[in-house]
ROBA-161730 format. One line per 4 residues: number of its first residue (from 1); for each residue x, y, z of C-alpha. Coordinates in Angstrom, 3 decimals, always signed. Layout:
# ROBA-161730
NUM> X Y Z  ... $
This chain:
# ROBA-161730
1> +0.000 +0.000 +0.000  +1.467 +3.326 -0.998  -1.463 +5.634 -0.862  -1.501 +8.209 +1.962 $
5> +0.030 +6.825 +5.177  +0.214 +7.626 +8.854  +3.571 +6.460 +10.172  +5.414 +6.565 +13.463 $
9> +9.079 +7.449 +13.239  +11.603 +6.991 +16.024  +15.111 +7.931 +14.898  +18.177 +6.268 +16.352 $
13> +19.111 +9.391 +18.316  +15.743 +9.402 +20.053  +15.980 +5.700 +20.885  +19.443 +6.272 +22.345 $
17> +18.159 +9.192 +24.428  +15.317 +7.038 +25.768  +17.746 +4.232 +26.661  +20.144 +6.603 +28.378 $
21> +17.288 +8.046 +30.431  +16.180 +4.534 +31.424  +19.728 +3.575 +32.379  +19.945 +6.755 +34.439 $
25> +16.851 +5.690 +36.372  +18.368 +2.250 +36.886  +21.583 +3.785 +38.207  +19.649 +5.961 +40.653 $
29> +17.609 +2.975 +41.853  +20.819 +1.001 +42.375  +22.438 +3.895 +44.261  +19.359 +4.120 +46.512 $
33> +19.540 +0.352 +47.070  +23.176 +0.537 +48.148  +22.635 +3.519 +50.451  +19.557 +2.083 +52.137 $
37> +20.895 -1.458 +52.577  +24.019 -0.046 +54.225  +21.890 +2.014 +56.586  +19.706 -0.961 +57.467 $
41> +22.615 -3.375 +57.807  +21.147 -5.503 +55.007  +24.128 -5.434 +52.622  +24.330 -8.325 +50.183 $
45> +27.603 -8.689 +48.297  +26.172 -11.364 +46.000  +23.313 -9.084 +44.953  +25.712 -6.150 +44.634 $
49> +28.063 -8.063 +42.345  +25.240 -9.522 +40.239  +23.653 -6.103 +39.718  +26.937 -4.551 +38.647 $
53> +27.471 -7.375 +36.178  +23.949 -6.965 +34.815  +24.483 -3.209 +34.461  +27.613 -3.846 +32.401 $
57> +25.637 -6.205 +30.145  +22.983 -3.549 +29.575  +25.645 -0.989 +28.712  +27.083 -3.388 +26.162 $
61> +23.635 -3.780 +24.633  +23.483 +0.001 +24.241  +26.872 +0.077 +22.533  +25.709 -2.652 +20.158 $
65> +22.624 -0.624 +19.238  +20.088 -3.048 +20.738  +17.915 -0.123 +21.765  +14.517 -1.800 +21.377 $
69> +15.482 -4.777 +23.552  +17.134 -2.437 +26.029  +13.900 -0.488 +26.472  +12.263 -3.723 +27.662 $
73> +15.103 -5.032 +29.812  +16.080 -1.905 +31.770  +12.654 -1.258 +33.370  +12.525 -4.921 +34.443 $
77> +15.919 -4.611 +36.130  +14.921 -1.343 +37.797  +11.702 -2.868 +39.140  +13.632 -5.889 +40.425 $
81> +16.037 -3.691 +42.399  +13.224 -1.600 +43.850  +11.255 -4.701 +44.867  +14.334 -6.250 +46.467 $
85> +14.868 -3.098 +48.520  +11.252 -3.152 +49.707  +11.680 -6.752 +50.836  +14.862 -5.919 +52.739 $
89> +13.159 -2.975 +54.399  +10.333 -5.253 +55.534  +12.884 -7.727 +56.903  +14.555 -4.937 +58.870 $
93> +11.189 -3.783 +60.233  +10.327 -7.357 +61.273  +13.634 -7.660 +63.144  +13.082 -4.328 +64.874 $
97> +9.556 -5.352 +65.853  +10.785 -8.598 +67.408  +13.483 -6.690 +69.268  +10.889 -4.319 +70.718 $
101> +8.760 -7.279 +71.810  +11.754 -8.941 +73.464  +12.676 -5.734 +75.263  +9.095 -5.299 +76.440 $
105> +9.037 -8.879 +77.726  +12.301 -8.329 +79.569  +10.885 -5.196 +81.203  +7.672 -6.981 +82.172 $
109> +9.485 -9.993 +83.626  +11.919 -7.768 +85.523  +9.037 -5.796 +87.048  +7.283 -9.025 +88.048 $
113> +10.490 -10.359 +89.611  +10.910 -7.214 +91.667  +7.412 -7.641 +93.108  +8.050 -11.309 +93.888 $
117> +11.472 -10.954 +95.511  +11.545 -11.780 +99.251  +11.336 -8.904 +101.706  +14.456 -9.946 +103.643 $
121> +16.847 -8.880 +100.891  +20.555 -9.246 +101.572  +23.299 -6.844 +100.502  +23.899 -9.038 +97.449 $
125> +20.183 -8.838 +96.681  +20.383 -5.042 +96.633  +22.729 -5.041 +93.622  +20.540 -7.592 +91.857 $
129> +17.379 -5.610 +92.531  +19.061 -2.420 +91.320  +19.891 -4.145 +88.032  +16.325 -5.462 +87.773 $
133> +15.004 -1.932 +88.295  +17.161 -0.702 +85.413  +15.756 -3.415 +83.140  +12.186 -2.698 +84.256 $
137> +12.722 +0.991 +83.452  +13.937 +0.135 +79.959  +17.498 +1.203 +80.690  +20.418 -0.406 +78.889 $
141> +22.286 -3.076 +80.862  +24.738 -5.767 +79.872  +23.202 -9.236 +79.412  +19.739 -8.588 +80.890 $
145> +18.721 -12.241 +80.420  +21.538 -13.342 +82.746  +20.410 -10.830 +85.379  +16.862 -12.143 +85.207 $
149> +18.184 -15.691 +85.520  +19.988 -14.646 +88.719  +16.728 -13.205 +89.978  +14.908 -16.444 +89.280 $
153> +17.637 -18.394 +91.034  +17.425 -16.114 +94.078  +13.652 -16.408 +94.156  +13.856 -20.194 +93.839 $
157> +16.254 -20.504 +96.753  +14.045 -18.276 +98.873  +11.007 -20.357 +97.970  +12.720 -23.584 +98.947 $
161> +13.686 -22.047 +102.276  +10.133 -20.956 +103.050  +7.668 -22.847 +100.899  +4.729 -21.934 +103.146 $
165> +4.990 -18.177 +102.486  +5.539 -18.336 +98.728  +3.047 -16.406 +96.615  +1.488 -17.615 +93.359 $
169> +3.561 -15.114 +91.370  +6.750 -16.275 +93.045  +5.869 -19.907 +92.376  +5.212 -19.210 +88.687 $
173> +8.497 -17.416 +88.286  +10.431 -20.064 +90.123  +8.991 -22.673 +87.780  +11.091 -21.134 +85.024 $
177> +14.160 -22.707 +86.566  +12.781 -26.158 +85.858  +12.512 -25.799 +82.065  +15.241 -26.655 +79.574 $
181> +15.775 -23.097 +78.300  +15.238 -20.570 +81.112  +16.934 -17.858 +79.031  +14.330 -18.395 +76.279 $
185> +11.515 -18.268 +78.834  +12.862 -14.974 +80.155  +12.563 -13.317 +76.741  +9.093 -14.721 +76.084 $
189> +5.794 -13.139 +77.010  +3.845 -15.033 +79.679  +1.367 -12.301 +80.552  -1.818 -11.636 +78.660 $
193> -0.628 -8.942 +76.274  -2.715 -5.950 +75.323  -3.329 -6.622 +71.583  -2.919 -2.950 +70.808 $
197> +0.620 -3.044 +72.171  +1.519 -5.588 +69.491  +0.368 -3.172 +66.801  +2.040 -0.231 +68.505 $
201> +5.357 -2.087 +68.631  +5.045 -2.791 +64.907  +4.284 +0.812 +64.008  +7.058 +2.211 +66.207 $
205> +9.569 -0.254 +64.773  +8.578 +0.749 +61.237  +8.816 +4.481 +61.893  +12.180 +4.247 +63.618 $
209> +13.711 +1.759 +61.176  +12.634 +3.401 +57.932  +12.238 +7.071 +58.829  +14.475 +7.664 +61.836 $
213> +14.149 +8.435 +65.528  +12.603 +11.841 +64.859  +9.563 +10.135 +63.342  +9.044 +7.696 +66.221 $
217> +10.164 +9.651 +69.302  +6.935 +11.655 +69.884  +4.947 +8.421 +69.862  +7.491 +6.700 +72.120 $
221> +6.944 +9.448 +74.678  +3.172 +9.127 +74.422  +3.402 +5.363 +74.953  +5.591 +5.809 +78.031 $
225> +3.056 +8.233 +79.508  +0.184 +5.841 +78.764  +1.962 +2.956 +80.482  +2.159 +5.090 +83.627 $
229> -1.588 +5.713 +83.495  -3.226 +3.987 +86.472  -6.854 +4.439 +85.408  -7.637 +1.494 +83.136 $
233> -10.506 +3.092 +81.200  -8.467 +6.171 +80.326  -5.471 +4.001 +79.466  -7.552 +2.085 +76.925 $
237> -8.811 +5.287 +75.323  -5.274 +6.627 +75.058  -4.057 +3.376 +73.508  -6.846 +3.513 +70.915 $
241> -5.891 +7.065 +70.026  -2.202 +6.171 +69.801  -2.880 +3.252 +67.450  -4.900 +5.478 +65.112 $
245> -2.272 +8.222 +65.117  +0.537 +5.738 +64.511  -1.332 +4.202 +61.580  -1.869 +7.642 +60.049 $
249> +1.764 +8.656 +60.623  +3.069 +5.424 +59.087  +0.913 +5.895 +55.989  +1.963 +9.541 +55.651 $
253> +5.683 +8.800 +56.011  +5.383 +5.968 +53.481  +3.659 +8.268 +50.991  +6.174 +11.064 +51.547 $
257> +9.100 +8.646 +51.256  +7.931 +7.127 +47.980  +7.026 +10.480 +46.439  +10.301 +12.064 +47.597 $
261> +12.271 +9.252 +46.009  +10.374 +9.671 +42.742  +10.879 +13.459 +42.810  +14.602 +13.040 +43.432 $
265> +14.822 +10.732 +40.416  +12.916 +13.186 +38.210  +15.151 +16.040 +39.320  +18.273 +14.036 +38.487 $
269> +16.883 +13.230 +35.046  +16.048 +16.887 +34.385  +19.454 +18.066 +35.613  +21.169 +15.778 +33.092 $
273> +19.449 +17.508 +30.170  +21.308 +20.222 +28.251  +20.972 +23.661 +29.822  +18.947 +22.479 +32.833 $
277> +21.619 +22.098 +35.516  +20.919 +25.563 +36.970  +17.156 +25.496 +36.512  +15.194 +27.375 +39.221 $
281> +12.884 +24.367 +39.367  +15.761 +22.170 +40.541  +16.551 +24.685 +43.287  +12.945 +24.450 +44.483 $
285> +13.193 +20.657 +44.529  +16.395 +20.787 +46.582  +14.796 +23.139 +49.127  +11.722 +20.921 +49.395 $
289> +13.650 +17.675 +49.916  +15.988 +19.326 +52.442  +13.107 +19.683 +54.916  +12.956 +17.142 +57.725 $
293> +9.361 +16.339 +56.755  +8.712 +17.645 +53.228  +5.240 +18.941 +52.427  +3.501 +16.263 +50.387 $
297> +1.453 +18.729 +48.335  +4.623 +20.566 +47.368  +6.240 +17.257 +46.406  +3.276 +16.414 +44.166 $
301> +3.349 +19.846 +42.516  +7.112 +19.774 +41.932  +6.942 +16.230 +40.552  +4.346 +17.352 +38.035 $
305> +6.464 +20.353 +37.035  +9.584 +18.205 +36.625  +7.708 +15.669 +34.498  +6.364 +18.445 +32.282 $
309> +9.810 +20.031 +31.965  +11.380 +16.687 +31.016  +8.664 +16.010 +28.438  +9.076 +19.524 +27.004 $
313> +12.849 +19.164 +26.682  +12.537 +15.707 +25.158  +9.990 +17.016 +22.654  +12.259 +19.879 +21.636 $
317> +15.227 +17.575 +21.183  +13.459 +14.769 +19.355  +11.173 +16.785 +17.058  +14.103 +18.370 +15.260 $
321> +15.905 +15.044 +15.138  +12.897 +13.368 +13.488  +12.519 +16.078 +10.847  +16.208 +16.090 +9.971 $
325> +16.456 +12.290 +9.829  +13.434 +11.994 +7.511  +14.713 +14.716 +5.190  +18.189 +13.197 +5.075 $
329> +16.688 +9.783 +4.340  +14.676 +11.103 +1.414  +17.655 +13.130 +0.191  +19.632 +9.889 -0.026 $
333> +16.915 +8.611 -2.407  +17.398 +11.589 -4.696  +14.775 +13.987 -3.398  +15.749 +17.657 -3.496 $
337> +16.000 +19.644 -0.285  +15.094 +23.313 -0.337  +16.857 +25.953 +1.723  +15.136 +26.210 +5.126 $
341> +12.959 +23.180 +4.537  +13.400 +21.826 +8.077  +12.299 +25.132 +9.587  +9.423 +25.446 +7.124 $
345> +8.155 +22.025 +8.155  +8.272 +23.010 +11.814  +6.434 +26.283 +11.149  +3.831 +25.198 +8.598 $
349> +3.269 +21.624 +9.723  +4.100 +20.103 +6.329  +6.679 +20.221 +3.554  +6.854 +18.951 -0.045 $
353> +9.942 +17.355 -1.599  +10.417 +16.754 -5.309  +12.700 +14.583 -7.371  +14.241 +15.197 -10.784 $
357> +13.421 +11.658 -11.899  +9.676 +12.264 -11.462  +8.999 +15.826 -12.650  +5.628 +17.252 -11.719 $
361> +5.304 +14.977 -8.708  +6.661 +14.930 -5.181  +6.249 +13.636 -1.643  +4.514 +15.531 +1.144 $
365> +5.603 +15.102 +4.763  +3.033 +16.306 +7.262  +2.607 +16.373 +11.006  +4.316 +18.326 +13.755 $
369> +6.708 +15.429 +14.491  +6.640 +16.158 +18.232  +4.832 +12.888 +18.952  +6.615 +10.850 +16.284 $
373> +3.480 +10.438 +14.156  +3.793 +11.717 +10.561  +1.715 +11.691 +7.385  +3.447 +10.825 +4.096 $
377> +1.942 +10.724 +0.622  +2.783 +11.151 -3.041  +1.415 +14.432 -4.442  +0.929 +16.085 -7.797 $
381> +2.688 +19.411 -8.265  +0.793 +20.534 -11.375  -2.810 +20.499 -12.489  -1.535 +19.744 -16.009 $
385> -0.357 +16.263 -15.003  -1.941 +13.252 -16.652  -4.227 +11.609 -14.024  -3.578 +8.209 -15.614 $
389> +0.052 +8.457 -14.503  -0.860 +9.052 -10.859  -1.142 +5.334 -10.153  +2.351 +4.755 -11.589 $
393> +3.737 +7.487 -9.317  +2.172 +5.878 -6.249  +3.643 +2.526 -7.277  +7.081 +4.120 -7.634 $
397> +6.661 +5.738 -4.210  +5.746 +2.326 -2.798  +9.184 +1.000 -3.710  +10.921 +4.147 -2.497 $
401> +9.106 +4.011 +0.838  +10.311 +0.434 +1.351  +13.867 +1.539 +0.537  +13.492 +4.435 +2.985 $
405> +12.390 +2.098 +5.792  +15.302 -0.258 +5.106  +17.769 +2.627 +5.039  +16.509 +4.054 +8.323 $
409> +16.531 +0.595 +9.911  +20.203 +0.180 +8.978  +20.883 +3.419 +10.852  +19.109 +2.126 +13.954 $
413> +15.873 +4.062 +13.392  +12.360 +2.665 +13.197  +9.642 +3.700 +10.735  +6.371 +1.839 +11.219 $
417> +3.056 +2.174 +9.381  +0.039 +2.837 +11.591  -2.516 +3.429 +8.833  -2.351 +3.280 +5.043 $
421> -4.569 +3.406 +1.978  -3.967 +1.334 -1.120  -2.568 +2.587 -4.427  -5.267 +4.542 -6.262 $
425> -7.646 +4.512 -3.293  -7.874 +8.306 -3.409  -6.816 +10.838 -6.061  -3.380 +12.375 -5.679 $
429> -3.430 +15.584 -3.716  -2.586 +18.646 -5.819  +0.041 +20.898 -4.200  +1.246 +24.141 -5.751 $
433> +4.815 +25.056 -4.652  +6.834 +28.097 -5.519  +9.999 +27.830 -7.521  +12.925 +28.665 -5.298 $
437> +16.522 +28.116 -4.641  +16.917 +24.357 -4.744  +20.015 +22.814 -3.206  +21.796 +19.852 -4.692 $
441> +19.977 +16.586 -4.238  +21.004 +14.857 -1.054  +22.316 +18.008 +0.656  +20.453 +19.318 +3.715 $
445> +20.633 +23.086 +3.988  +21.100 +24.878 +7.262  +17.789 +25.964 +8.858  +16.617 +29.380 +7.707 $
449> +13.322 +31.233 +7.404  +11.688 +30.546 +4.073 $
């Protein structure tokens, strides 16, 4: 079919620019992975080495011109790295949650031991009870499990000495000495836990692990105050409120974190574009991300502006590349290029090329080229032409279009047909063009106003 066509044209330069942008995003995702895994203590040398090797393979694909395959492979690799980081973050949060539970159990068991210790404490007991008080208060001590084991041993000996006066709590604690793993029992929870405390521990662990102490500290203080609350009804209300606030804070920090990461990536991509390094927009992004808790609405607005700026710059760069590549391709087939033809196409939205071998006929290129979609068709340049020859011209253009596609493909460009009419389906369009200064066939003149 070589009637009028709608084609999509992606020149090699545009494909390379797309690949380089994708590789830039991959590099930023990998840098984030390395930074965050170091911070979390989740480094993985095997993963690190494999990712570097894969990155080298992708770079080699770019050098070999495998741009279409690269555009499929790079996003997959980027998504894999981002998913792996999410999994490692969840592992770190799970570890932190278990640590909080263990610490809470140690505090609870220490407090229970203190209540159960015999009243006739010796001087040696005083040091033990002081250490137990530190554990119960959540203070840092060396080997708290060993201290609790000493407390159990002391309680057991006291119970054996005076079995008649032993309380139920003392008897339960002393029973720990009779199991195979008293140290494990010490770290376990044997009281009926407030279910909300389980959720609170999870939220606090997440905030502190992923977003830092500043995010969790206000809630830590609220929890400490609640645990001192003697009135049970008020304590339950305060716990309910804390759970709701923690859930909201966790969701907000997650949203801010993800959006901040995306904005940082967009800003890096924009900064790499010609003439954009000192853009005022990038300064606004830097100021926004420098805040301890960036404003989410500002992040959304700046992300939109960065995306628009990137799209605008890409459009400017690629539109001219498409026009020039198409004109050069047709020039190589013998079509004549007028002075300022590239600029005229950009201004008027279409341009007509003619060829000495087919006088009175030409090819019209239409479309703004910003989106890669163009219209191409054979046209008649004179009303005096014989209509019976129009079909022959379209047949000739059919062969030339195939040669043009093959030529562009050899250069690494892609010209695909989206819609086409058959030869003779519609009459040739009549286009009147002015006689002007025509350059030598195959030579592309410098842009100038026509």
